[in-house]
C-alpha positions as CSV (number, residue, x, y, z in Angstrom):
1,I,-16.8,-1.3,49.5
2,A,-16.7,-0.3,53.3
3,Y,-20.0,1.8,53.3
4,V,-21.9,-2.1,51.9
5,I,-19.8,-4.3,54.3
6,N,-20.8,-2.1,57.5
7,H,-24.1,-1.3,56.0
8,A,-24.6,-5.7,55.4
9,G,-23.0,-6.2,59.0
10,D,-20.9,-8.9,57.4
11,R,-18.6,-10.6,59.9
12,A,-16.2,-12.4,57.2
13,V,-15.3,-11.7,54.2
14,I,-14.0,-13.5,50.9
15,V,-11.4,-11.8,48.6
16,D,-9.2,-13.5,46.1
17,A,-5.5,-12.4,46.2
18,S,-5.1,-10.8,43.7
19,L,-8.0,-8.3,44.9
20,L,-6.0,-7.6,47.7
21,P,-4.2,-4.4,47.0
22,L,-7.7,-3.3,46.4
23,F,-8.9,-4.4,49.8
24,E,-6.0,-3.2,52.3
25,P,-6.7,0.4,52.4
26,V,-10.8,-0.8,53.1
27,V,-10.1,-2.8,56.3
28,P,-9.6,0.5,58.8
29,L,-12.9,1.3,57.6
30,L,-14.9,-2.1,58.4
31,E,-16.7,-1.9,61.8
32,S,-18.5,-5.8,62.0
33,V,-15.4,-7.8,60.0
34,E,-14.3,-10.8,62.0
35,H,-12.6,-12.9,59.3
36,L,-10.3,-13.0,56.2
37,V,-11.2,-15.6,54.2
38,V,-8.4,-15.6,51.2
39,F,-9.0,-17.5,47.9
40,G,-5.1,-18.1,46.3
41,G,-2.9,-16.6,48.8
42,E,-2.5,-15.7,52.3
43,T,-2.2,-12.4,54.2
44,T,-2.5,-11.0,57.6
45,F,-4.1,-8.0,58.9
46,P,-4.5,-6.7,62.6
47,G,-7.3,-7.6,64.2
48,L,-8.3,-10.0,61.7
49,T,-8.9,-13.5,62.0
50,C,-6.6,-14.2,58.2
51,V,-6.5,-17.3,56.5
52,G,-6.4,-19.2,53.8
53,Y,-9.7,-20.9,51.7
54,G,-8.0,-24.5,51.1
55,E,-6.8,-24.1,54.8
56,L,-10.0,-23.2,55.9
57,L,-12.0,-26.6,54.0
58,G,-8.7,-28.7,54.9
59,G,-10.1,-27.7,58.6
60,Q,-13.8,-29.1,58.5
61,D,-15.5,-32.3,59.2
62,A,-16.4,-33.8,55.9
63,A,-20.5,-34.8,57.4
64,Y,-22.8,-31.9,57.5
65,D,-25.5,-31.2,60.0
66,W,-27.7,-29.3,57.7
67,P,-30.4,-27.1,59.6
68,E,-34.0,-26.3,59.0
69,L,-35.3,-23.0,57.5
70,D,-38.1,-21.2,56.6
71,E,-38.0,-21.3,53.0
72,T,-38.6,-17.4,53.0
73,A,-35.6,-16.6,55.0
74,A,-33.1,-14.3,53.7
75,A,-30.5,-16.4,51.4
76,A,-28.2,-14.0,50.0
77,V,-28.0,-10.1,48.9
78,C,-27.0,-7.9,46.8
79,Y,-26.2,-4.2,46.2
80,T,-27.7,-1.9,43.6
81,S,-24.8,0.2,41.9
82,G,-25.7,3.4,43.8
83,T,-26.0,5.9,40.9
84,T,-28.5,7.9,42.9
85,G,-28.0,7.6,46.4
86,N,-26.2,5.1,49.0
87,P,-25.7,1.4,47.8
88,K,-29.2,-0.6,49.1
89,G,-29.1,-3.9,49.3
90,V,-31.9,-6.4,47.9
91,L,-32.2,-9.8,49.7
92,Y,-32.9,-12.7,48.1
93,D,-35.6,-16.1,50.2
94,H,-34.2,-18.9,49.8
95,R,-37.3,-19.8,48.1
96,S,-36.9,-17.3,45.5
97,T,-34.1,-19.1,44.7
98,V,-35.1,-22.1,43.6
99,L,-37.1,-20.9,42.0
100,H,-35.3,-18.6,39.9
101,A,-33.2,-21.3,39.7
102,F,-35.2,-24.0,37.8
103,A,-36.8,-22.2,35.9
104,T,-33.9,-21.0,34.6
105,L,-33.5,-24.3,33.9
106,A,-36.9,-24.6,30.9
107,I,-35.5,-25.0,27.5
108,D,-37.2,-21.1,26.8
109,V,-34.4,-20.1,28.7
110,A,-31.2,-21.5,29.6
111,G,-32.3,-25.5,29.2
112,A,-28.6,-26.2,30.9
113,S,-28.5,-30.0,31.5
114,S,-26.0,-32.8,32.7
115,R,-23.7,-32.4,29.3
116,D,-23.6,-29.1,29.2
117,V,-20.7,-26.6,30.0
118,V,-21.7,-23.2,31.3
119,L,-19.8,-20.4,31.6
120,P,-21.6,-17.6,33.6
121,V,-19.5,-14.1,32.8
122,V,-21.9,-12.6,35.0
123,P,-20.3,-11.0,38.7
124,F,-22.4,-13.0,41.5
125,F,-23.1,-9.3,43.0
126,H,-24.8,-8.7,39.6
127,V,-28.3,-11.0,40.8
128,N,-26.5,-14.0,41.7
129,A,-24.9,-14.5,38.4
130,W,-28.1,-14.5,37.0
131,G,-28.8,-18.1,39.0
132,I,-26.3,-19.7,37.3
133,P,-24.1,-21.2,38.8
134,Y,-27.3,-22.4,41.3
135,S,-29.0,-24.2,37.8
136,A,-25.8,-25.4,37.0
137,M,-25.8,-27.1,40.0
138,I,-29.4,-28.6,39.7
139,A,-28.5,-29.9,36.1
140,G,-25.4,-31.8,37.0
141,A,-24.2,-29.4,34.5
142,K,-19.7,-28.3,34.4
143,L,-19.6,-25.4,35.8
144,V,-16.8,-23.1,34.5
145,L,-15.9,-20.0,36.5
146,P,-13.8,-16.5,34.3
147,G,-12.6,-14.8,37.7
148,P,-10.7,-11.5,36.4
149,K,-10.7,-13.1,32.8
150,M,-14.0,-11.8,31.5
151,G,-12.6,-8.8,30.6
152,D,-10.0,-9.5,28.1
153,G,-11.0,-11.3,24.3
154,E,-8.0,-13.5,24.3
155,A,-7.8,-15.0,28.5
156,L,-11.5,-15.2,27.6
157,Y,-10.7,-17.1,24.6
158,E,-8.6,-19.5,25.6
159,L,-10.3,-20.7,28.8
160,M,-13.8,-21.1,27.0
161,D,-11.1,-22.8,23.9
162,S,-9.4,-25.1,27.0
163,E,-12.9,-25.9,29.1
164,D,-15.4,-27.1,26.1
165,V,-17.5,-24.4,26.9
166,T,-20.9,-25.9,25.2
167,M,-23.1,-22.9,27.2
168,A,-21.9,-19.2,27.9
169,L,-23.7,-15.7,29.8
170,G,-22.9,-11.9,29.6
171,V,-23.2,-8.9,28.8
172,P,-23.1,-7.4,25.0
173,T,-19.5,-5.2,25.7
174,V,-18.2,-8.8,27.1
175,W,-19.0,-10.7,23.9
176,L,-17.2,-7.7,22.3
177,A,-14.3,-7.7,23.2
178,L,-14.3,-11.9,22.8
179,L,-15.2,-12.0,18.5
180,Q,-13.2,-9.0,17.8
181,Y,-10.4,-11.1,19.2
182,C,-11.7,-14.2,17.4
183,E,-11.9,-11.7,14.0
184,S,-8.3,-10.9,14.7
185,A,-6.7,-13.9,15.1
186,G,-9.1,-16.2,12.5
187,K,-10.1,-18.4,15.9
188,R,-13.2,-20.4,16.4
189,L,-15.6,-21.7,19.6
190,D,-16.4,-24.6,17.9
191,K,-18.0,-26.7,21.2
192,L,-19.9,-22.9,22.2
193,Q,-24.0,-23.5,21.1
194,R,-25.2,-21.7,22.8
195,T,-24.7,-17.8,23.7
196,V,-27.3,-15.6,26.6
197,I,-27.2,-12.2,26.4
198,G,-29.0,-10.1,28.8
199,G,-27.7,-6.5,30.8
200,A,-28.1,-4.3,27.7
201,A,-29.7,-4.4,23.8
202,V,-27.8,-6.2,21.6
203,P,-25.6,-4.6,19.1
204,R,-25.8,-6.0,15.0
205,W,-22.5,-7.2,15.0
206,P,-20.3,-5.0,12.1
207,W,-18.7,-7.9,11.2
208,A,-22.2,-9.9,11.3
209,S,-21.8,-12.0,8.3
210,S,-17.4,-13.3,9.3
211,S,-16.6,-17.0,9.3
212,A,-15.2,-16.1,13.2
213,C,-18.8,-14.1,14.0
214,S,-20.9,-17.2,12.7
215,S,-18.5,-20.3,14.3
216,T,-18.2,-18.7,17.0
217,F,-22.3,-18.0,18.4
218,S,-23.8,-20.4,16.1
219,S,-26.6,-20.3,17.8
220,A,-26.2,-17.4,19.6
221,S,-29.4,-16.2,21.8
């Protein structure tokens, strides 16, 4: 984590309060960070200006003077896993991000609309969450973010059920955990219409003929 932050030259870091215990030992290793924004809590670290996310937003003017940016200018950077060496920064420019977001809205890709409730169970650090946060906003769809609930079948079910999620996106491991919980608890996700599965080949569900599977992923793709 320290290598990525220092290599990117980050001046500000946003951390969820639940991750502060993991972030604390990283702080002495940071070279460029000046500001720490905490989501859902507060903290203090010597040498850093620390502020809560809500406090930060509350202190800003509602008006915003949008800058004029070149479409090929860098918009975001995600880092590789670094399995064969140090992680490498991959830049996304504004043009590619916009084009990708529009492409995912095609009916043969994700096809999100303003009637959808979209749940990307994909971290933002993994290829910008497949671009779904951008395309959902373009479509006017409700966007639900799972946070720490993505790895727990029961917690993920409760979130999807309470928010009436119609489209979910993620890797097979996540859906296996969800299906296992639905199978054992006899639960259904009646509002879920379709899924987009990527990152690995989709295994054949051992309970593919069960009612829990067919009702949970009735239109999985």
